[in-house]
Backbone as numpy.savetxt, mean C-alpha at the origin, in Angstrom:
# Nx Ny Nz CAx CAy CAz Cx Cy Cz
-25.04 68.55 -38.82 -25.08 67.22 -39.45 -23.81 66.99 -40.08
-23.55 68.01 -41.08 -22.39 68.18 -41.83 -21.22 68.01 -40.82
-21.00 68.77 -39.64 -20.07 68.64 -38.88 -19.74 67.27 -38.42
-20.96 66.60 -38.25 -20.60 64.91 -37.38 -20.04 64.36 -38.30
-20.47 64.33 -39.79 -19.76 63.75 -40.83 -18.59 63.69 -41.13
-18.31 65.11 -41.19 -16.81 65.36 -40.94 -15.96 64.91 -40.20
-16.49 65.04 -38.90 -15.89 64.28 -37.52 -15.44 63.13 -37.78
-16.65 62.26 -38.21 -16.56 60.72 -38.26 -14.98 60.69 -39.40
-15.23 61.09 -40.36 -14.46 60.84 -41.64 -12.92 61.23 -41.22
-12.70 62.32 -40.45 -11.62 62.59 -39.83 -11.03 61.13 -39.03
-12.28 60.90 -38.22 -11.69 59.67 -37.18 -10.79 58.62 -38.02
-12.04 58.00 -39.17 -11.51 57.14 -40.08 -10.23 57.16 -40.90
-10.02 58.59 -40.97 -8.76 58.86 -41.64 -7.60 58.95 -40.83
-7.64 59.22 -39.79 -6.47 59.34 -38.39 -6.18 57.72 -37.95
-7.27 56.85 -38.02 -7.15 55.59 -37.45 -7.48 54.39 -38.75
-6.96 55.20 -39.64 -7.39 53.80 -40.75 -6.50 52.56 -41.14
-5.30 52.84 -40.60 -4.19 51.76 -40.33 -4.59 50.97 -39.26
-5.07 51.29 -38.28 -5.16 50.57 -36.79 -6.63 49.81 -37.40
-7.51 50.58 -38.03 -8.68 49.79 -38.57 -8.59 48.52 -39.36
-7.56 48.84 -40.26 -7.22 48.00 -41.33 -6.55 46.80 -40.62
-5.74 47.03 -39.60 -5.23 45.94 -38.70 -6.08 45.37 -38.20
-7.09 45.75 -37.48 -8.17 45.16 -36.82 -9.26 44.02 -37.89
-9.24 44.94 -38.61 -9.96 43.90 -39.84 -9.44 42.86 -40.19
-7.88 42.92 -40.18 -6.91 41.88 -40.54 -7.08 40.65 -39.56
-6.63 41.18 -38.41 -6.54 40.12 -37.16 -8.21 39.64 -36.93
-9.41 40.35 -37.19 -10.45 39.22 -37.31 -10.69 38.57 -38.49
-10.21 38.81 -39.05 -10.09 37.71 -40.65 -9.24 36.56 -40.11
-7.98 37.09 -39.83 -7.02 35.93 -39.49 -7.67 34.80 -38.72
-8.38 35.29 -37.67 -8.98 34.71 -36.52 -9.91 33.87 -36.82
-10.87 34.64 -37.49 -11.82 33.56 -38.15 -11.40 32.75 -38.94
-10.11 32.96 -39.82 -9.79 31.86 -40.55 -9.26 30.81 -39.79
-8.39 31.11 -38.75 -7.52 30.04 -37.94 -8.70 29.14 -37.37
-9.71 29.59 -36.89 -11.10 29.06 -36.25 -11.77 27.87 -37.27
-11.63 28.43 -38.34 -12.06 27.59 -39.70 -11.33 26.62 -39.82
-9.53 26.72 -39.81 -8.76 25.83 -40.21 -8.91 24.91 -38.92
-9.04 25.24 -37.78 -8.88 24.10 -36.64 -10.24 23.31 -36.78
-11.27 23.79 -37.31 -12.61 23.20 -37.28 -12.38 22.31 -38.50
-11.69 22.51 -39.50 -11.26 21.63 -40.73 -10.47 20.57 -40.28
-9.44 20.70 -39.26 -8.63 19.92 -39.04 -8.96 18.86 -38.43
-10.12 19.22 -37.26 -10.89 18.42 -36.41 -11.84 17.36 -37.52
-12.24 18.16 -38.26 -13.32 17.05 -39.09 -12.21 16.50 -39.48
-10.94 16.45 -40.32 -10.50 15.77 -41.11 -9.62 14.48 -40.13
-9.12 14.96 -39.24 -8.59 14.18 -38.47 -8.71 13.92 -37.20
-9.55 14.41 -36.69 -10.17 14.48 -35.32 -11.27 13.21 -34.85
-11.49 12.73 -33.70 -12.22 11.99 -33.23 -13.80 12.38 -33.77
-14.54 11.33 -34.20 -15.77 11.45 -34.49 -16.80 11.70 -33.99
-17.74 12.62 -34.15 -18.78 13.15 -33.38 -19.34 12.08 -32.68
-19.84 12.53 -31.03 -20.42 11.88 -30.19 -19.84 10.61 -30.24
-18.19 10.49 -29.93 -17.73 9.24 -29.42 -17.45 9.79 -27.66
-17.20 8.47 -27.15 -17.06 8.38 -25.48 -16.50 7.36 -25.14
-15.50 7.44 -24.20 -14.59 6.55 -24.04 -14.59 6.46 -22.17
-15.55 5.20 -21.99 -15.52 5.06 -20.49 -16.64 5.92 -19.88
-17.55 6.59 -20.81 -18.39 7.68 -20.29 -18.08 9.15 -20.41
-16.80 8.92 -20.64 -15.87 10.35 -21.26 -16.14 11.03 -22.64
-16.82 12.26 -22.97 -16.65 12.97 -24.24 -15.34 12.90 -24.73
-15.31 12.23 -25.95 -14.08 12.65 -26.22 -14.14 13.12 -28.06
-15.16 13.37 -28.57 -15.66 13.49 -30.04 -14.80 15.12 -30.30
-14.44 15.05 -31.47 -13.76 15.87 -32.09 -12.32 16.25 -31.60
-11.75 15.45 -31.11 -10.26 15.93 -30.19 -9.22 15.34 -31.20
-8.01 16.01 -31.29 -6.95 15.75 -32.18 -6.17 14.82 -31.22
-5.25 13.79 -31.94 -4.32 12.76 -31.70 -3.83 13.10 -30.43
-3.06 14.33 -30.36 -2.29 15.03 -29.53 -3.04 15.32 -27.98
-4.47 15.54 -28.12 -5.44 15.69 -27.04 -6.02 14.65 -26.44
-6.38 13.53 -27.72 -6.44 12.03 -27.00 -5.52 11.83 -26.20
-4.28 11.96 -26.43 -3.15 11.05 -25.83 -3.15 11.82 -24.31
-3.39 12.82 -24.39 -3.56 13.75 -23.12 -4.78 13.12 -22.16
-6.04 12.91 -22.65 -7.19 12.28 -22.11 -6.88 10.68 -21.83
-6.48 10.26 -22.58 -6.11 8.74 -22.64 -4.89 8.61 -21.19
-3.97 9.24 -20.87 -3.03 9.35 -20.05 -3.86 9.75 -18.70
-4.73 10.28 -18.61 -5.25 11.17 -17.34 -6.44 9.56 -17.13
-6.92 8.87 -18.02 -7.51 7.87 -17.82 -6.98 6.79 -17.01
-5.83 6.47 -17.64 -4.66 5.42 -17.14 -4.44 5.69 -15.12
-4.33 7.32 -15.31 -3.84 7.44 -13.77 -5.30 6.64 -12.91
-6.29 7.41 -13.53 -7.62 7.48 -12.60 -7.82 6.10 -12.47
-7.72 5.30 -13.64 -8.22 3.49 -13.76 -7.29 2.66 -12.82
-5.74 3.31 -12.88 -4.93 2.24 -12.54 -5.10 1.96 -10.90
-4.94 0.37 -10.60 -5.20 -0.07 -9.26 -3.92 -1.00 -9.19
-3.22 -1.41 -8.21 -2.43 -2.09 -7.52 -3.30 -3.66 -7.29
-2.66 -4.58 -7.47 -3.42 -6.05 -6.83 -3.28 -6.29 -5.63
-4.24 -6.58 -4.91 -4.06 -6.72 -3.27 -3.57 -8.29 -3.05
-2.47 -8.59 -2.40 -2.39 -10.11 -1.98 -3.42 -10.29 -0.72
-3.44 -11.68 -1.03 -4.19 -12.28 0.28 -3.43 -12.11 1.44
-4.33 -12.06 2.51 -3.57 -11.25 4.05 -4.58 -12.09 5.11
-3.67 -11.79 5.99 -4.79 -12.29 7.39 -5.22 -11.12 8.32
-6.65 -11.40 8.07 -7.29 -10.62 9.34 -6.69 -10.22 10.46
-5.71 -9.27 10.98 -5.04 -9.56 12.31 -5.82 -9.96 13.66
-7.41 -9.29 13.55 -8.23 -9.17 14.97 -8.73 -10.71 14.69
-9.06 -11.48 13.52 -10.09 -12.80 13.38 -9.05 -13.92 13.30
-7.89 -13.76 12.57 -7.09 -14.67 11.83 -7.42 -15.36 10.36
-8.77 -14.73 10.19 -9.46 -15.55 8.84 -8.82 -14.64 7.44
-8.63 -15.63 6.30 -7.95 -15.69 4.91 -9.21 -14.13 4.31
-8.25 -13.18 3.91 -8.69 -12.10 3.34 -8.45 -12.49 1.90
-9.26 -12.83 0.80 -9.16 -13.20 -0.39 -8.23 -11.97 -1.13
-7.20 -12.56 -2.01 -6.73 -11.66 -2.96 -7.50 -10.88 -4.02
-7.19 -9.66 -4.31 -7.64 -8.78 -5.45 -6.84 -8.62 -6.64
-7.53 -8.66 -7.94 -6.84 -7.98 -8.89 -6.47 -6.78 -9.20
-5.54 -6.24 -9.66 -5.59 -4.97 -10.11 -5.89 -4.44 -11.65
-5.74 -3.15 -12.11 -6.08 -2.87 -13.36 -5.04 -1.86 -13.91
-4.81 -1.95 -15.29 -4.16 -1.35 -15.67 -4.84 -1.17 -17.13
-4.99 0.31 -17.52 -5.30 0.95 -18.95 -4.43 0.32 -20.16
-4.65 -0.04 -21.06 -3.95 -0.30 -22.40 -4.01 1.09 -22.95
-3.08 1.81 -22.85 -2.71 3.27 -23.28 -2.81 3.07 -24.85
-2.13 2.34 -25.37 -1.90 2.37 -26.95 -3.06 1.76 -27.70
-3.85 0.87 -27.05 -5.03 0.06 -27.56 -6.09 1.13 -27.49
-6.35 1.60 -26.42 -7.32 3.15 -25.93 -7.52 3.98 -26.88
-6.19 4.57 -27.12 -6.02 5.70 -28.06 -6.26 5.10 -29.60
-5.97 4.38 -29.82 -6.31 3.75 -31.39 -7.88 3.37 -31.35
-8.40 3.00 -30.45 -10.13 2.67 -30.22 -10.45 4.04 -30.65
-10.14 5.20 -29.94 -10.99 6.24 -30.07 -10.81 6.88 -31.40
-9.46 6.74 -31.46 -9.18 7.58 -33.10 -10.03 6.61 -34.12
-10.23 5.43 -34.44 -10.71 4.76 -35.12 -12.36 4.24 -35.06
-13.00 5.20 -33.82 -14.39 4.86 -33.62 -15.11 5.44 -34.85
-16.39 4.65 -34.94 -17.24 5.61 -35.79 -18.01 6.61 -34.93
-18.81 7.51 -35.70 -19.80 8.28 -34.92 -20.39 7.86 -33.72
-20.68 8.43 -32.99 -21.48 7.98 -31.77 -21.37 6.71 -30.75
-20.08 6.02 -30.86 -19.57 4.93 -30.50 -19.54 5.42 -28.79
-19.74 4.47 -28.28 -19.70 4.10 -26.78 -18.65 3.38 -26.39
-17.51 3.48 -25.93 -16.36 2.44 -26.00 -16.21 2.33 -25.06
-15.69 0.96 -24.18 -15.25 0.85 -22.98 -14.01 0.76 -22.53
-13.60 1.07 -21.75 -12.11 1.31 -21.29 -11.35 -0.26 -21.68
-10.35 -0.13 -22.27 -9.32 -1.34 -22.53 -8.63 -1.65 -21.16
-9.24 -2.30 -20.24 -8.47 -2.39 -18.80 -7.84 -3.71 -18.80
-6.57 -3.83 -18.47 -5.76 -5.16 -18.48 -5.82 -5.40 -16.88
-6.18 -6.84 -16.65 -5.97 -7.09 -15.27 -4.68 -7.50 -14.80
-4.30 -6.83 -13.49 -2.90 -7.29 -12.81 -3.07 -8.48 -11.56
-2.63 -9.53 -12.02 -3.00 -10.55 -11.02 -1.85 -10.65 -9.89
-2.54 -10.79 -8.45 -1.38 -10.85 -7.38 -0.48 -11.88 -7.65
0.49 -11.82 -6.93 1.33 -12.71 -6.79 1.53 -13.81 -5.99
0.51 -14.00 -4.99 0.44 -14.89 -4.27 -1.19 -15.36 -4.40
-2.10 -16.36 -4.23 -3.53 -16.95 -4.06 -3.52 -17.37 -2.33
-4.77 -16.84 -2.16 -5.47 -17.27 -0.91 -5.44 -19.01 -0.71
-5.14 -19.64 -1.58 -5.08 -20.97 -1.58 -3.95 -21.35 -1.00
-2.80 -20.90 -1.42 -1.68 -20.96 -0.43 -1.71 -20.71 1.18
-2.87 -19.62 1.56 -2.99 -19.58 2.74 -3.88 -20.66 3.52
-4.60 -20.94 2.71 -5.54 -22.02 3.04 -4.73 -23.38 3.37
-3.75 -23.57 2.84 -2.75 -24.77 2.64 -1.97 -25.04 4.06
-1.91 -23.81 4.95 -1.37 -23.73 5.66 -2.17 -24.09 7.04
-1.36 -25.44 7.79 -2.73 -26.26 8.70 -1.84 -27.07 9.76
-0.36 -26.67 9.61 -0.05 -27.73 10.88 1.20 -26.58 11.80
1.59 -26.73 12.89 2.43 -25.79 13.42 3.82 -26.56 13.24
4.83 -25.41 12.16 5.94 -26.29 12.12 7.09 -25.73 13.36
6.65 -24.88 14.24 7.66 -24.48 15.20 6.67 -23.90 16.39
7.10 -24.33 17.31 6.08 -23.88 18.58 7.12 -24.08 20.16
6.56 -23.22 20.84 7.26 -23.00 22.06 6.37 -22.35 23.40
6.69 -22.84 24.49 5.90 -22.39 25.60 6.54 -21.60 26.76
6.07 -20.79 27.28 6.90 -20.68 28.79 6.03 -20.22 29.73
6.23 -20.52 30.88 5.53 -19.99 31.95 5.82 -18.55 32.42
4.24 -18.06 32.71 4.28 -16.33 32.99 4.17 -16.33 34.27
5.04 -15.29 35.24 5.10 -15.34 36.39 4.64 -13.57 36.97
4.54 -13.20 37.84 4.55 -11.98 38.27 3.38 -10.80 38.31
3.39 -9.93 38.18 2.36 -8.83 38.58 1.28 -8.63 37.59
0.19 -8.34 38.13 -0.74 -8.29 36.90 -0.40 -7.28 35.59
0.43 -6.21 35.87 1.29 -5.22 35.01 1.69 -6.27 33.99
2.65 -7.36 34.35 3.37 -7.60 33.78 2.90 -8.60 32.80
1.37 -9.41 33.29 0.58 -10.21 32.60 -0.04 -9.06 31.63
-0.57 -7.88 31.74 -1.12 -7.21 30.87 0.04 -6.78 29.71
1.12 -6.66 29.95 2.24 -6.21 28.78 2.45 -7.69 28.04
2.36 -8.62 28.84 2.67 -9.85 27.73 1.83 -10.30 27.22
0.55 -10.22 27.44 -0.77 -10.02 26.78 -0.87 -9.16 25.37
-0.71 -7.91 25.67 -0.72 -7.05 24.57 0.26 -7.17 23.62
1.50 -7.77 23.97 2.97 -8.31 23.01 2.47 -9.29 22.20
1.76 -10.31 22.89 1.38 -11.64 22.43 0.34 -11.48 21.23
-0.53 -9.94 21.50 -1.12 -10.15 20.82 -1.07 -9.35 19.37
0.17 -8.74 19.48 0.82 -7.94 18.58 1.74 -8.78 17.47
1.98 -9.91 17.95 2.61 -10.73 16.68 1.75 -11.81 16.30
0.51 -12.13 16.71 -0.04 -12.97 16.58 -0.95 -12.49 14.93
-1.14 -13.54 14.57 -1.86 -13.41 12.94 -0.93 -12.28 12.13
0.15 -12.79 12.03 1.20 -12.05 11.30 1.50 -13.02 10.31
1.67 -12.70 8.92 2.10 -13.38 7.89 3.01 -13.32 7.05
4.44 -14.21 6.94 5.30 -13.95 6.43 5.32 -14.81 4.91
5.23 -13.85 3.73 5.66 -14.58 2.65 7.04 -15.19 2.55
7.36 -16.13 1.89 8.77 -16.43 1.61 9.58 -15.46 1.36
10.89 -15.39 1.92 11.96 -14.27 1.57 11.22 -13.07 2.66
10.31 -13.13 3.41 9.90 -11.85 4.10 10.54 -11.72 5.31
10.68 -10.32 5.93 11.44 -9.92 7.31 10.75 -9.93 7.92
10.81 -10.19 9.47 10.07 -9.88 10.72 10.82 -9.11 11.80
10.54 -8.14 12.19 11.07 -7.39 13.19 10.12 -7.43 14.23
10.49 -7.53 15.31 9.59 -7.45 16.48 9.45 -5.88 16.69
10.33 -5.17 16.80 10.04 -3.77 17.05 8.81 -2.76 16.28
9.22 -3.41 15.06 8.29 -3.03 13.85 6.85 -3.47 14.18
6.75 -4.62 14.11 5.18 -5.46 14.34 4.58 -4.73 15.82
5.42 -4.98 16.92 4.86 -4.74 18.29 4.58 -3.24 18.55
5.80 -2.44 18.24 5.73 -1.02 18.12 6.17 -0.77 19.67
6.07 0.79 19.86 6.51 1.45 21.14 6.03 0.87 21.93
6.65 0.56 23.46 5.99 0.15 24.72 5.51 1.18 25.46
4.55 1.98 25.17 4.13 3.21 25.81 2.85 3.15 26.32
2.57 3.97 27.48 1.56 4.16 28.37 0.17 4.34 27.49
0.49 5.16 26.46 -0.61 5.53 25.17 -1.16 4.43 24.73
-0.26 3.21 24.47 -0.84 2.10 23.94 -0.94 0.96 24.76
-1.27 0.98 26.20 -1.78 0.17 26.78 -0.60 -0.18 27.95
0.62 0.09 27.48 1.22 -0.74 28.49 1.80 -0.05 29.94
1.87 -1.12 30.83 2.39 -0.62 31.98 3.96 -0.98 32.61
4.09 0.10 33.83 5.16 -0.15 34.36 5.38 -1.73 35.13
6.34 -2.44 34.90 6.64 -3.60 35.42 7.85 -3.91 35.48
8.49 -4.91 36.02 10.12 -5.22 36.36 11.00 -5.32 35.20
12.06 -4.82 35.12 13.04 -5.23 33.65 14.63 -5.49 34.08
14.92 -5.94 33.31 16.37 -6.43 33.58 17.34 -5.09 33.02
18.38 -4.43 33.94 18.68 -3.50 33.13 20.39 -3.32 33.47
21.30 -3.46 32.74 22.57 -3.49 33.14 23.03 -4.97 34.09
22.00 -5.54 34.23 22.59 -6.69 35.04 21.65 -6.67 36.45
21.08 -5.40 36.67 20.39 -5.36 37.83 18.92 -5.04 37.44
17.97 -4.67 38.35 16.34 -4.72 37.87 16.03 -3.30 38.11
14.89 -3.12 37.20 14.64 -1.99 37.58 12.98 -1.97 36.77
12.13 -0.77 36.82 11.12 -0.75 36.15 10.89 0.29 35.08
9.85 -0.43 34.18 9.63 0.53 33.04 8.48 0.00 32.30
7.74 0.51 31.54 6.52 0.39 30.67 7.23 -0.48 29.77
6.21 -1.60 29.86 6.37 -2.70 28.68 7.35 -3.90 29.46
7.41 -3.95 30.93 8.38 -4.86 31.49 7.45 -6.14 31.21
8.41 -7.07 30.86 7.53 -8.59 30.45 7.61 -8.83 29.05
7.86 -7.80 28.14 7.54 -8.31 26.63 8.70 -9.06 26.28
9.81 -8.80 26.83 10.89 -9.58 26.30 10.85 -11.25 26.41
9.73 -11.48 27.19 9.47 -13.04 27.42 8.53 -13.39 26.34
7.76 -12.32 25.44 7.31 -12.84 24.31 8.46 -12.81 23.35
9.04 -11.94 22.96 10.26 -12.30 21.88 11.01 -13.38 22.45
11.36 -14.00 23.66 12.19 -14.75 23.95 11.48 -16.33 23.61
9.93 -16.28 23.69 9.02 -17.42 23.43 9.10 -17.53 21.97
9.04 -16.41 21.13 9.12 -16.41 19.85 10.39 -16.91 18.60
11.34 -16.09 19.71 12.67 -16.58 19.24 12.76 -18.25 19.06
12.52 -18.81 20.14 12.40 -20.25 20.51 11.72 -21.00 19.38
10.35 -20.75 19.12 9.16 -21.04 18.13 9.92 -20.66 16.54
10.55 -19.62 16.44 11.30 -19.45 15.27 12.25 -20.41 15.07
13.15 -20.63 15.93 14.44 -21.71 16.07 13.73 -23.26 15.72
12.57 -23.47 16.34 11.79 -24.47 16.51 11.47 -24.90 14.79
11.20 -23.88 14.15 10.35 -23.61 12.64 11.87 -23.63 11.68
13.00 -23.56 12.45 14.15 -23.58 10.81 13.99 -21.96 10.59
13.41 -20.76 11.02 13.46 -19.91 10.27 15.02 -19.24 10.62
15.36 -18.44 8.99 16.71 -17.72 9.82 16.66 -16.75 10.52
17.43 -16.67 11.49 17.50 -15.82 12.69 18.68 -14.53 12.15
18.25 -13.37 11.83 18.87 -12.04 11.38 19.73 -11.22 12.88
18.67 -11.19 13.55 19.20 -10.07 14.95 18.41 -10.92 16.16
19.34 -10.83 17.29 19.04 -11.47 18.31 19.90 -11.12 19.46
19.52 -10.37 20.75 20.46 -10.09 21.58 19.93 -10.78 22.93
21.18 -11.04 23.87 20.88 -11.90 24.85 20.72 -10.89 25.90
20.17 -11.45 27.12 20.12 -10.39 28.55 21.33 -10.28 29.13
21.47 -9.02 29.92 22.53 -8.95 30.76 22.59 -9.95 31.65
21.49 -10.74 32.02 21.74 -11.63 33.29 20.86 -12.60 32.75
20.79 -14.17 33.07 20.08 -15.09 32.55 18.31 -15.03 33.30
17.56 -15.28 32.37 16.40 -15.03 32.83 15.54 -16.55 33.32
14.63 -16.46 34.05 14.08 -18.09 34.40 12.98 -18.52 33.46
12.40 -17.80 32.49 11.69 -18.47 31.72 11.94 -19.40 30.22
13.12 -18.97 29.84 13.68 -20.13 28.94 15.41 -20.47 29.15
15.74 -21.66 28.75 16.92 -21.92 29.29 18.14 -21.04 28.58
19.20 -21.20 29.51 20.35 -20.14 29.30 20.69 -20.14 27.54
20.88 -18.90 27.44 21.23 -18.80 25.89 20.10 -18.83 24.75
18.88 -19.03 25.31 17.59 -19.01 24.33 16.37 -18.01 24.54
17.56 -16.95 25.34 16.35 -15.74 25.50 16.76 -14.86 24.36
16.01 -13.72 24.47 16.10 -12.64 23.30 15.55 -11.20 24.03
16.42 -10.59 24.14 15.93 -9.12 25.08 15.70 -8.28 23.74
14.46 -7.18 23.79 14.19 -6.24 23.16 14.04 -4.95 23.63
14.28 -3.89 22.75 13.89 -2.51 23.51 13.69 -1.55 22.12
12.66 -1.05 22.54 12.48 -0.10 21.36 12.93 1.15 21.52
13.84 1.65 20.25 13.98 0.98 18.96 15.30 0.36 18.68
15.90 0.15 19.99 17.51 -0.13 19.77 17.63 -1.75 19.37
17.12 -2.51 20.45 17.46 -4.03 20.60 16.19 -4.72 19.84
16.60 -5.26 18.60 15.59 -6.13 18.07 15.78 -7.50 18.01
14.46 -8.41 17.54 14.64 -9.95 17.21 14.22 -9.77 15.98
15.18 -10.31 15.01 14.40 -10.21 13.56 14.79 -11.41 13.07
13.90 -11.90 12.16 14.38 -13.32 11.30 13.36 -13.24 9.95
14.07 -14.12 9.22 13.42 -14.34 7.75 12.87 -15.49 7.50
11.64 -15.24 6.50 10.81 -17.04 6.47 11.55 -17.44 5.30
12.48 -18.20 5.63 13.20 -19.12 4.38 12.91 -20.18 4.03
11.65 -20.62 4.36 10.71 -21.74 3.68 10.22 -21.31 2.33
10.13 -22.48 1.66 9.20 -22.35 0.40 7.81 -21.69 0.49
7.04 -21.72 1.36 5.68 -21.36 1.41 5.60 -20.31 2.49
4.31 -19.52 2.64 4.01 -19.01 3.67 4.12 -19.57 5.14
4.29 -18.72 6.17 4.05 -18.69 7.60 3.39 -18.15 8.55
2.50 -18.35 9.21 1.58 -17.16 10.09 2.03 -17.59 11.56
2.46 -16.34 12.11 2.63 -16.47 13.94 1.16 -16.47 14.51
1.31 -17.33 15.39 0.14 -17.35 16.30 0.63 -17.24 17.71
0.19 -16.51 18.50 0.24 -16.33 19.84 -0.60 -16.18 20.68
-0.63 -16.60 21.97 -1.61 -16.29 22.69 -1.12 -16.40 24.25
-1.85 -15.95 25.48 -1.61 -16.35 26.58 -2.90 -16.89 27.30
-2.66 -18.15 28.10 -3.69 -18.98 28.43 -3.28 -19.48 30.04
-4.07 -18.74 30.98 -3.92 -18.87 32.12 -2.49 -18.24 32.27
-1.47 -19.15 32.70 -0.15 -18.72 32.91 0.93 -19.06 32.06
0.22 -19.58 30.97 1.39 -20.04 30.00 1.51 -19.30 28.69
2.21 -18.87 28.22 2.45 -18.18 27.05 3.07 -19.25 25.92
2.28 -19.05 24.70 2.55 -19.85 23.76 2.59 -19.38 22.20
3.59 -19.67 21.83 4.11 -19.25 20.27 4.01 -20.27 19.08
3.21 -20.37 17.98 3.53 -21.15 17.29 3.63 -20.45 15.55
4.49 -21.19 14.93 4.33 -20.92 13.73 4.03 -21.77 12.69
2.99 -21.14 11.91 2.18 -22.40 11.07 2.64 -22.38 9.88
2.67 -23.44 9.19 3.33 -23.62 7.93 2.17 -24.50 7.00
2.75 -24.94 5.97 1.90 -26.45 5.16 2.34 -27.32 5.90
1.52 -28.25 5.67 1.81 -29.76 6.17 2.90 -30.38 4.75
3.78 -31.26 5.02 4.61 -31.78 4.16 4.02 -33.10 3.41
């Protein structure tokens, strides 16, 4: 027993400095925890406080700021402008967005009494446009028709492209690109090989006939007084429009582009009825 005690005393003697340091750090850590608790009691959020269902009690201002910024990212939403359903042509109403009032949110949290259940101070973001503007579109401000001939494949391509441009909405100042809207004329997208004009001669390619849709749209846009930005003539006169009124397109190089320079929105409508291809530019009645 004496030997054990001597051994223990020897250990204490050899490691006295380490034990003192250990005791100091334990005491310092306890003091730090106590000081942190004291600061949270004095400067932190009151117990039981929640913001938008999230617990924020006893958080310090810097921590509250971090939480509020995360909430701002979580609840931020952009407004949705009114639009046209591509398949049906029906108006889809606009939706407001939300923006968290960061400064107010942090102040509410810091000033809240114990147990307060706070609602997020969200600020609505209104869309730029209203569906009432679309509802006011009631008449054709531009219109053009062409006679469709040729193979079943050519009719198929024309119908696909006409469907692609139909129910496209352009707000004032917006740009229209035929190639962007219609997309590649590829077999994967339903296009078939049909005759095309190529360097003054004739050939076969997927999407043959699509230029008639572009030409019909071009004339409807001219009739509506829209500003033409890009248009290319065929290498040879075509039969479906007068000379100088055609518009050839080739994805992605040759495009038909115009701008809605009106003071109100316009909607492109297009369709193939029997052997007639028609395009209307719909706008507000004057």
